[in-house]
C-alpha positions in Angstrom: 0.0 0.0 0.0 1.4 3.4 -1.0 2.0 5.7 2.0 0.2 9.1 2.4 1.5 12.1 0.6 2.0 13.8 4.0 5.0 11.6 4.9 7.5 14.5 4.2 6.8 18.1 4.9 9.4 20.8 4.1 9.7 23.5 6.7 9.2 26.2 4.1 8.1 25.9 0.4 10.9 26.7 -2.0 8.7 29.2 -3.7 8.7 31.3 -0.6 12.2 32.5 -1.2 12.3 36.3 -1.1 12.3 38.1 -4.5 15.2 40.3 -5.5 18.9 39.4 -5.8 18.3 36.4 -3.5 16.3 34.8 -6.2 19.5 34.0 -8.0 20.1 31.3 -5.4 17.0 29.5 -6.8 18.5 29.5 -10.3 21.8 28.1 -8.9 19.9 24.9 -7.9 19.4 24.2 -11.6 23.1 23.3 -11.8 22.6 20.4 -9.4 19.4 19.3 -11.0 21.2 19.2 -14.4 23.9 17.0 -12.9 21.3 14.7 -11.4 19.5 14.4 -14.7 22.7 13.6 -16.6 23.7 11.0 -14.0 20.3 9.2 -13.6 17.2 10.6 -15.2 14.8 8.1 -13.7 15.7 8.5 -10.0 12.6 10.6 -9.2 10.3 7.9 -10.5 12.1 5.3 -8.4 12.0 7.2 -5.2 8.4 8.3 -5.7 7.3 4.7 -5.4 7.7 4.9 -1.7 7.7 8.7 -1.0 5.0 10.2 -3.3 5.1 13.9 -3.3 4.0 14.6 -6.8 6.2 16.1 -9.5 6.3 19.7 -8.2 6.8 18.4 -4.6 9.8 16.3 -5.6 11.0 19.2 -7.8 11.1 21.4 -4.7 12.9 18.8 -2.7 15.6 18.5 -5.3 15.9 22.2 -5.7 16.1 22.8 -1.9 18.9 20.2 -1.6 20.6 22.0 -4.5 20.3 25.3 -2.7 21.9 23.8 0.4 24.7 22.2 -1.6 25.4 25.4 -3.5 25.3 27.6 -0.3 27.7 25.3 1.6 30.0 24.2 -1.2 29.4 26.6 -4.1 32.1 25.1 -6.2 31.7 21.5 -5.3 30.2 20.6 -8.7 32.8 21.3 -11.3 31.9 22.1 -14.9 28.2 22.5 -14.1 28.0 26.2 -13.2 25.6 28.3 -15.4 27.2 31.0 -17.5 28.2 33.8 -15.2 26.7 34.5 -11.9 23.5 36.2 -13.1 20.1 35.0 -14.2 19.8 34.6 -18.0 16.7 34.4 -20.1 16.9 31.5 -22.5 15.0 30.9 -25.7 14.4 27.6 -27.4 16.1 26.9 -30.7 13.4 24.9 -32.5 13.0 24.7 -36.3 10.1 27.0 -37.3 10.8 29.5 -34.4 12.5 32.8 -34.9 15.4 34.4 -33.1 13.9 36.6 -30.3 17.3 37.5 -28.7 16.9 41.3 -29.3 13.4 41.3 -27.7 14.7 39.3 -24.8 17.6 41.7 -24.4 15.1 44.5 -24.0 13.0 42.4 -21.6 16.1 41.7 -19.5 17.0 45.4 -19.5 13.6 46.3 -18.1 14.0 43.7 -15.4 17.3 45.4 -14.4 15.8 48.9 -14.4 12.6 48.0 -12.5 13.7 45.3 -10.0 16.7 44.2 -8.0 17.1 40.9 -9.9 20.6 40.5 -11.2 19.9 39.5 -14.8 22.2 39.4 -17.8 21.0 41.4 -20.8 22.3 38.8 -23.2 19.7 36.1 -23.8 20.9 32.5 -24.4 19.7 30.4 -27.4 19.6 26.7 -26.5 18.2 23.5 -28.1 15.7 21.7 -26.0 17.7 18.5 -26.2 20.6 20.2 -24.4 20.8 19.2 -20.7 22.0 22.8 -20.1 18.4 23.9 -20.1 18.4 23.0 -16.4 20.5 26.1 -15.8 17.7 28.4 -16.8 14.5 28.9 -14.7 12.6 30.6 -17.5 12.6 29.3 -21.1 10.9 31.3 -23.9 9.5 29.7 -27.1 8.0 31.9 -29.8 6.9 31.6 -33.4 4.7 32.9 -36.2 4.4 29.7 -38.2 4.1 26.0 -37.6 6.9 24.6 -35.4 8.8 21.3 -36.1 8.0 18.2 -34.1 10.2 17.9 -31.0 12.5 15.0 -30.6 11.8 12.4 -27.9 14.9 13.7 -26.0 13.6 17.3 -26.2 10.2 16.2 -24.8 11.8 14.3 -22.0 14.2 17.2 -21.1 11.4 19.7 -21.1 9.0 17.5 -19.1 11.6 17.0 -16.4 12.9 20.5 -16.3 9.4 22.0 -16.0 8.3 19.3 -13.5 11.3 20.3 -11.3 10.6 24.1 -11.1 11.2 25.5 -14.5 8.8 27.7 -16.4 8.1 27.8 -20.2 6.7 31.0 -21.7 5.2 30.4 -25.1 4.5 33.5 -27.3 2.5 33.6 -30.5 4.1 36.5 -32.4 1.9 36.6 -35.5 2.1 40.2 -36.8 -1.6 41.0 -37.6 -3.2 38.3 -35.4 -2.3 35.1 -33.6 -0.9 32.7 -36.1 -3.1 29.7 -36.4 -0.4 27.3 -37.7 1.8 28.1 -34.7 -1.1 27.8 -32.4 -2.1 24.3 -33.7 1.5 23.0 -33.8 2.5 24.3 -30.4 -0.5 22.9 -28.7 0.3 19.5 -30.2 3.9 19.7 -28.9 2.8 20.8 -25.4 0.4 17.9 -25.3 3.4 15.6 -25.9 5.2 17.1 -23.0 2.2 17.2 -20.7 -0.8 15.2 -22.0 -3.4 17.4 -20.4 -5.7 20.3 -21.5 -4.6 23.9 -21.3 -6.4 26.0 -18.7 -7.2 29.7 -18.6 -5.7 31.6 -15.6 -8.2 33.3 -13.5 -7.9 37.0 -12.8 -6.9 36.4 -9.2 -3.9 34.2 -10.0 -0.7 35.1 -8.2 1.0 35.8 -11.6 -1.0 39.0 -11.9 0.5 40.4 -8.7 3.9 38.8 -8.5 5.4 42.3 -9.0 2.9 44.6 -10.6 -0.9 44.4 -10.1 -2.3 43.5 -13.6 -5.8 43.3 -14.8 -5.3 42.1 -18.4 -2.3 40.3 -19.9 -1.6 42.1 -23.2 1.3 42.3 -25.6 1.9 44.2 -28.8 -1.6 43.1 -29.7 -4.6 42.7 -27.4 -6.5 40.0 -29.4 -7.3 38.1 -26.2 -7.3 39.3 -22.6 -6.5 35.8 -21.2 -3.4 33.7 -20.6 -3.5 29.9 -20.9 -1.3 27.4 -19.2 -0.5 23.9 -18.1 -0.5 23.1 -14.4 1.4 20.5 -12.6 0.0 20.1 -9.1 -1.0 23.7 -8.2 1.7 25.4 -10.2 1.7 26.6 -13.8 4.7 25.2 -15.6 3.7 26.5 -19.1 2.2 29.9 -19.8 0.9 30.8 -23.3 0.2 34.2 -24.7 -1.2 34.8 -28.1 -0.7 38.6 -28.0 3.0 38.9 -29.3 4.6 39.9 -26.0 8.1 40.0 -27.6 6.8 42.5 -30.3 5.9 45.0 -27.6 9.4 44.8 -26.1 11.5 44.8 -29.2 13.6 47.9 -30.1 15.0 49.0 -33.4 18.7 49.5 -34.1 18.1 53.2 -33.4 16.8 52.6 -29.9 13.1 53.2 -30.4 10.4 50.6 -30.4 10.4 48.5 -33.5 6.6 47.8 -33.7 3.5 49.7 -32.7 1.3 48.4 -29.9 -2.3 48.1 -31.2 -4.8 49.2 -30.4 -3.8 50.7 -27.1 -0.5 52.4 -28.0 2.1 53.2 -25.4 -0.2 52.5 -22.4 -0.7 49.0 -23.7 3.1 48.6 -24.2 3.6 49.5 -20.6 1.2 46.8 -19.6 3.1 44.3 -21.7 6.4 45.3 -20.0 4.7 44.8 -16.6 3.5 41.3 -17.7 7.1 40.5 -18.8 8.4 41.6 -15.3 5.7 39.5 -13.6 6.6 36.4 -15.6 10.2 36.6 -14.5 9.2 37.1 -10.9 6.8 34.2 -11.1 9.5 32.0 -12.5 12.0 32.9 -9.8 9.8 33.2 -6.7 6.8 30.9 -7.4 4.1 31.8 -4.8 6.0 34.4 -2.8 3.4 37.1 -3.5 0.5 34.9 -2.6 1.1 35.3 1.2 -1.6 37.0 3.3 0.5 40.1 4.2 1.0 40.9 0.5 -2.7 40.5 -0.2 -3.5 43.0 2.5 -1.0 45.5 1.1 -2.4 45.2 -2.4 -5.9 45.7 -1.1 -5.0 48.8 0.7 -3.3 50.3 -2.3 -6.0 49.3 -4.7 -9.1 50.2 -2.6 -7.7 53.1 -0.5 -7.7 52.9 3.3 -10.6 50.6 3.6 -9.7 46.9 3.9 -12.6 44.4 3.9 -13.0 42.4 7.0 -12.6 39.1 5.2 -9.7 38.6 2.8 -9.8 35.7 0.4 -7.6 32.9 1.5 -4.2 33.0 -0.2 -2.4 30.1 -1.7 -5.4 28.5 -3.3 -3.6 28.4 -6.7 0.0 29.1 -7.5 
């Protein structure tokens, strides 16, 4: 008989790490996870037969152990350090996808200007088959046409990476509207990684207050006012926008913005930047902003001095 899922309880959830420069410590754990994956990719399944915590639960155990190892012996794992000491945004090199490095550079620059996260402005392009993806807590995948079918190795890598704390942001960057060929093909590939339906995020989800308070997730376009995603346990591991987020961020060689934000202009672009910041904070800090104290602070700022007697319970969904 399988034991109860309550056999092991961590003293704090890994997602409760404070945001800011300390969040880089969470990224460092990906080095250890990458090593473990290369040594024995099936160890999680073997252990979970007698200590079932679910994929996200075990992911946090692994990453907590990684944090402890990196903190006590930061150079004990040779050759597995991520490039530099800063967070890097990484984009997936998949046939059919474009090169969003310039847009991601602008994204990272805004993170540096608006937050205390130590992030490199140079984005990393990486193939999903490469085990080095475990160094990067946020992966970005964009396109405006049908994408090629992923290899079995890529599917396995992404499934394990996302199940152990990573986040994949998918962006439909069709110029005049969401590209239907990309939409169909990307949904098929995501189904191979996690064979379950996509879900729409509700307006109260922690993503919409992980740094900025947002009402609507827009990009360069505002075709839809919703984000979709795939949840593992209570945490979204894939988030999909059809509004061309990268298009709102991208700058021309002369420094101005390369594309117009339609129909809302510069106010819409600012909302897109805020969504981009929130996505990074969600990837680094998980449910940090879902605590009760932060909910009270937001309510005071949003509704003035009056705070309702009953505050909705936090933590219902990460």
